Steps between C-alpha positions, in 0.01 A plus 500: 500500500256507792631488856356149541655365180830664593513240779549235229848631419755277664675766707164577665359154563828336596534663847144390578529144369871430550422204724315333213735552205857465380780709651538807277740795478406831338723744313339835417573644155575863430298671227793482254533126565128451435538692173786268397287198586209634294739554209632145524861595566651164588847631585665255261659783303634822651336542838367839596521639853146388588551137395837481676345640817212249517736209429708609799184538713403141413840354583472483881146357531578243231819398682287433810291245309660153490507366146280643227232766543166578342462864403189701414359850542227583748215469251607213271765237426698446177309182415500592129878460459715218366669485840172416668414238239838325525604552862176608673654847543801398710778762506825523692670834428364855524585544132280209392224605742481841336538362146205264522276763652587735213434226242146444629229687311269467801757661729587776251132589460450503878797734539373731226154510660635588846418156643857402587683666787687211660706204388406199714746218570414154634702181546438291190291192562428241233133452571292195417249611236229275641499700823444849357146637494312822436237587761201720425396670822156659485382718788757348733423134424662247267268472200708316239838331479669431168794284401766759413710325235263404221747272326315169554278299728684396818340176616645530852295813560175304487597324821577820691227714346274519807790526743663790311168684475432465873852610592481802268156603629620473861811701411293785353270498804809527722661795320190683376522755783840607361362580155358850448397384152230234541459410133830410337706226338780322687762262367615240753733204536461188713838402644601136540406530869150628418559865589338760272722786384378804307677558170320816391182707523317617188209736431155358433404494132697575187791496431537226764468161327191309628662169397245217536230731635490622138256789540518797735127562440387173657261494799741547790223446755536128424843357589678328211711272721824331394565511125745257336578421139304207365686180408570456128259287299506324166226360282500117508226389267194690621629534856712771663778335697670696777860447609 
C-alpha cells in the first residue's frame, strides 16, 4: 500500500479528522491474534491464548462505551455477517465483538492480507438510512454523491437533494487541506441537527463500490452531482406511471 493510501486506514486518518467523525477507540492486535482472526477462530470452542488475550484487551474500552458498540478493523467492517444484517452490527460484550469479526469473510481476508492491525470500537448508533451517502472526491473537490443504501427510492430525499449537495461540497472544501489524498471516496452521515460526520474513507476505484455512479471509467472532469434511486414505475396502458 502506498504511503498516501495508507492514510485511508482508520488509525491514520482518525487523529487528523477526529473532529468530523464518531468517537473511536483502537485496540492493536498482536501478530498471533491477527493470525487467529485470519483463520476465523471465533472463540466459541476452546479459546487459545491469543483469543483470550484480545478478548481481555477489548473488555475495558467496551466497558467505557455506554450501551452497545460497533466494532470493525481498521480497513473494513463486518458488513457481510448475519449480525450486521439483523442488528446493524451492534455488540455488547468483548466475546461477541471478537466472534462477529471472525465470522466476517471480509475481515478474515483483510487480516490474512496484512490489512488489519487494529480493532476499532465506536458507540453504536442506529443511523437513518436516508442520511447516509458516499462522496466521490476528485482532485480535492466533490464530484459525485450517491445514495448509500440502494434498497429503494426515498421520496423525502428529492426535497433535500440540493441542500445536501451544497452542504457536502462545502464540507469537503472545508476539510480538503487535511486530506493528503485528494482523490478518494468518503462515506458520510447527516445527523438530525445537520452536522456531517465521516463514517469511513475508501480508496478510489475497485474494489470500492461505485454505487449509483456505476462506472469508475466515466469522465471525472464533469461532475456527476447528487445521484438518487429513481422512483418505481409500472406500465399503465401505454404510459409509464411513477409513484
